[in-house]
N, C-alpha and C positions, 0 to 999 in steps of 0.2 A: 667349211662351216661346221658349226658346233651343232652337236645332236641335241635334239629335243625329244622330251616324254612323248609316250603313244597316247591317241586321243582319248578321250572318255567310252566308256559304253554307252550305249542310249538310254540304260537304265540310271547308272552313275551321271548322266549328263542331266537327267531331267530331276533329279534329286539335288544336284548342286543348284539346278537354275531356282527351284523353288526356296532352296536356302538362301540364296544370292537375293531374291526378291523379297526376303525378310531379313534382309539386311546384316547376313553373315559374310563378314570380309573373308573368313578362311574359303567358303564356297566360290568367292567371287574370284580369289587369287587361282584357286585350283581351275577353274574357267579358263582363265587366261593363261596361265602355264600350260594346260593341257592342248591349246588351240595354236601355240606358237609353231608348230610344223605346219599348219595350215599358213600362218605370215612367211614363214621361209620358203613355202611352194609356190606363193603368189608372187613373192618378192625377185625369186629368180624371172619371172617372165619379163621384170622390169630393169634387171642388171643390163646395161646396155655398155659396162665397161668405164663409165666416167662416174659412178658412184661406188661406194665400197659396200659392199655386201651387207655387213653388219649395219650400217647407216641405213641402208633400206628394210631390213627387218626391224632397226628401232623405231623408223617413221611407220611401218606396218602394224607395228604392236600398237601405237598409238590407235589407227583405226580399229584394231582387235577390242581395245578397252571399249572404245565410244560406242561400238557393236555391242558387246555385252551389256553393257549401262544402258542402252537403249531396247535392247530387243523385248519385244512382247510374245510371251509363249501362249499368248491365247489366239493368235493367228496360226493359220495353216502353214508355218514354214519352218524349215528346219535351222538350227542356231548356226550351222557350217556355213549355211548359205547365206543367210543373213551376213555373218561377219565377215563371210568373204568379200561381200559388195563393199562394206565398211573399210575393209582393207584396203581394197582398190581404190576406191576415191580418197583415202589419205594419200596415197601414193601418187594418184594423178594430181593433186592439188599441190604436191611437192613439186612436180615436173612442171607445171604451169607455172608455179612460184619461180620457179627457176629460170623457165623462159620468159618470164614478163622483167625480170631483171635486167635483161639487155633490151627488149623489145616485145611490142604485141604478141599475143600467141596466137595463132591458128591451128585449126584442127587439122590441117596439109601441111603445115610445118614440118619438117624432118626435126626427129629429136634424137637420132642417132641410127646404128647398124645393127642387125641382128649377126649372128655368128657366121654366116655366109657373107657378110660384107653388103648385104641388101638393105637400101634406106627405110627406116621406119617412122610413120608420122602418129600422132594422137588419134587419127582416125581408125587406123590399123589395130590399136590397142583395145581402143574403145567399141569396135562392133566385132564382136566375136559371138559364138553360140553361145545360147545360154546354157551352159553345163552345170553337173553337181559336182563340183569340186572333191568334196569331201568324198563320194563315191568314186570318183577317179583315184584318188590319193589310197582308199582301203583297196581297190583293185588291183594298183600297183604293189602295194604291201602283199598281198595275198598272191599274187605272181611270184614274186620274188620268194615267198615262203615255199611256194610248191615246187619251184625248182631247185631250190636248196634240199627239199627232204628228197625229190626226184632223186639228185645226185649222192645222197648220203643215206638214204633209208632201203634202197633197193639195188639186188644183184644187177650186172651188167646187161644179163637178157632181159630183166623185167623193166628195167629202165628204157631198153631201146624198144620193147613191145608196145610201153604207155605212150612213148615218144611219137612213136608211128601211129598208133592206133587213133592218139586224139590230135594228131597235127601240131603237139607241143613243140617250142623252140625253133620254129621256122619251119620243120617238117613238114610234108602234106599228109594229111588224114589218110590211114590205109582202112580196110577191112580187114577183118579175123583171116580171110583166104587169101587175100596178097600177103599178109604178114608170113601166113604159114608156109607158103609157095616160096617166100624168100629165106627163110630158115631151114625150109626142107623137114615140118614138122605137120603134124594135124591138127587142124582147124580148133578142135575139142581141148588140143594140148595149149594152143593160143589162148583160148579161152579161159583153162584153168590158171595160166601165170598170169594173165589181163585180170582176172578176179583176186588172186593170191597179191598182187600186187597192188589194188586198189583198197584191199584192206588195210594193208601195211600202211598205206598215205594216209588213210581213214585214222588209224590209231597215231600218227604220228604228228598229221596236222592238228588235231584234237588237243595235243599235249599243251 
């Protein structure tokens, strides 16, 4: 699947929304382009194997555009949260339309299977926890970035200690004393290594 530009910062997004509401076509295009990753993220959820991913993204993009054009920034809701609903609505309408081409649609009708072969119905997709998709995407990006920095910026010992200390990459969280016993060093030495490693991570993470 193609890659998309990163989302706007909160400040950039706010500026674009204001310009867009004033009729700035460039700002509108920017909001659309910078939210395409959100479209792709949601489209994956609806990829049952019988639709081309690019087609799903195209349909989701229609929902994105509708969301941006109808977004009311005076209401207490984030743009990403609002357009995510619009994207999902557009994809659901497509699925209902496909279903009705053969017969009436019912919420409990099967619409396909997931990767494990389990049957999925419309109700399975509609009934889900109200999550902040944008926040989840940001968290996934941050975790991936942190893993990359840990692997490339720290020495092997620093990496092991940080992973054990904070329970990263599937490891159980350990105390400084437990780590000291494992490596046969003092707890204060573990503390110094940890502090130095954290300073490195902070420096590289902010680049």
